[in-house]
GUDO-203303 format. One line per field, with one value per residue (C-alpha): residue number from 1; chain; x, y, z. Coordinates in steps of 0.001 Angstrom, whole numbers, plus 524288, in hexadecimal, padded with zeros to 5 digits. Layout:
N
seq: (NUM	...);
mol: (A	...);
xx: (X	...);
yy: (Y	...);
zz: (Z	...);
This chain:
92
seq: (1	2	3	4	5	6	7	8	9	10	11	12	13	14	15	16	17	18	19	20	21	22	23	24	25	26	27	28	29	30	31	32	33	34	35	36	37	38	39	40	41	42	43	44	45	46	47	48	49	50	51	52	53	54	55	56	57	58	59	60	61	62	63	64	65	66	67	68	69	70	71	72	73	74	75	76	77	78	79	80	81	82	83	84	85	86	87	88	89	90	91	92);
mol: (A	A	A	A	A	A	A	A	A	A	A	A	A	A	A	A	A	A	A	A	A	A	A	A	A	A	A	A	A	A	A	A	A	A	A	A	A	A	A	A	A	A	A	A	A	A	A	A	A	A	A	A	A	A	A	A	A	A	A	A	A	A	A	A	A	A	A	A	A	A	A	A	A	A	A	A	A	A	A	A	A	A	A	A	A	A	A	A	A	A	A	A);
xx: (DBC3D	DC680	DC42D	DCA3B	DCAA9	DC566	DC2DB	DB57E	DAF76	DA25E	D9A79	D9D34	D8EF1	D8CDF	D9939	D9491	D8788	D8E1A	D97BC	D8C73	D84F2	D90CF	D9591	D97F6	D99D9	DA38C	DA405	DAB21	DA136	D95F3	D9B91	D9EDB	D90E5	D8B5C	D9402	D8FF2	D81AB	D8397	D8AFB	D8057	D75AD	D7CD3	D7DD4	D6F59	D6C13	D7486	D6CF6	D5FEF	D6455	D6889	D5BF6	D53C2	D5B7A	D5937	D4B10	D4592	D41ED	D3B30	D2C7E	D2485	D1DF6	D2B4F	D2F7A	D2300	D24ED	D3303	D2EFF	D245F	D2E23	D37BB	D2CF1	D29AA	D3801	D3911	D2CED	D3264	D3F65	D3887	D303D	D3C63	D4371	D3871	D35C4	D43FA	D4478	D3CF6	D31EB	D3542	D35CF	D3866	D4513	D4E86);
yy: (B5EF6	B5E69	B553F	B53AC	B47A0	B4948	B406C	B401F	B37B3	B317E	B27E9	B1A43	B16A8	B2318	B20AB	B12EB	B1846	B22FE	B1999	B10C9	B1C3C	B22A1	B15FD	B19ED	B287C	B265A	B2B27	B37DF	B3BF1	B387F	B4048	B4BF6	B4C12	B4B3C	B5676	B5EE5	B5C00	B5FB7	B6C1E	B702D	B6D64	B757F	B80CC	B7FDE	B8010	B8C3E	B927F	B8ECC	B94B1	BA142	BA233	BA039	BAAC0	BB415	BB09E	BA949	B9B01	B93C6	B92E9	B8681	B8C83	B8EE9	B80F1	B7B7E	B83C1	B7F29	B70EB	B727C	B7884	B6D6A	B636C	B6A49	B6A02	B5BA7	B5890	B6004	B5918	B4BF0	B4FA8	B5372	B4728	B3E36	B455C	B4784	B5644	B62E2	B6842	B7020	B7EB1	B7C3B	B8004	B74B3);
zz: (B6180	B6BF2	B773D	B8487	B8CFB	B9AD8	BA653	BACC0	BB73F	BB3F3	BBC21	BB703	BB48A	BACB3	BA4E0	BA185	B9CA8	B94B8	B8E75	B8A6E	B8477	B7E46	B77EA	B69AD	B6BD7	B76A2	B8484	B8163	B7717	B8024	B8B75	B82C0	B7D89	B8B5E	B8FE4	B8452	B8750	B9599	B920F	B8872	B926E	B9CB3	B9316	B9003	B9E7E	BA00D	B94DF	B9B13	BA803	BA14F	B9967	BA598	BACAA	BA14B	B9DF6	BA99F	BAAC7	B9FBF	BA1BF	BA02F	B942F	B8E06	B9142	B8B3B	B7EF3	B7DAC	B7F5A	B7511	B6BA0	B6E05	B6BA0	B5EC2	B5AD8	B5E7C	B5678	B4AC7	B4C18	B4C71	B409E	B38EE	B3D4A	B38E2	B2C0E	B28B2	B2831	B2874	B2054	B1411	B16E7	B254A	B2BEE	B2D49);
């Protein structure tokens, strides 16, 4: 992947913290990952805005249903992680 060197200004205390956390990966990799995360989050927020314009705001019942589904998925993920796989006949 092509890269390009840029100059940015970052508060010194933040830079010190980032350098400590980025240690082995390196500052450039850490910053690139953070920028990708921010870009992806911004795109998701744009999608949420568009969906709410098209379909109206999300209701509390819809939020609760989504949270319950995520909890079920997390529980299944944990089950597969601790047992080392999925049940025979079940989708991978």
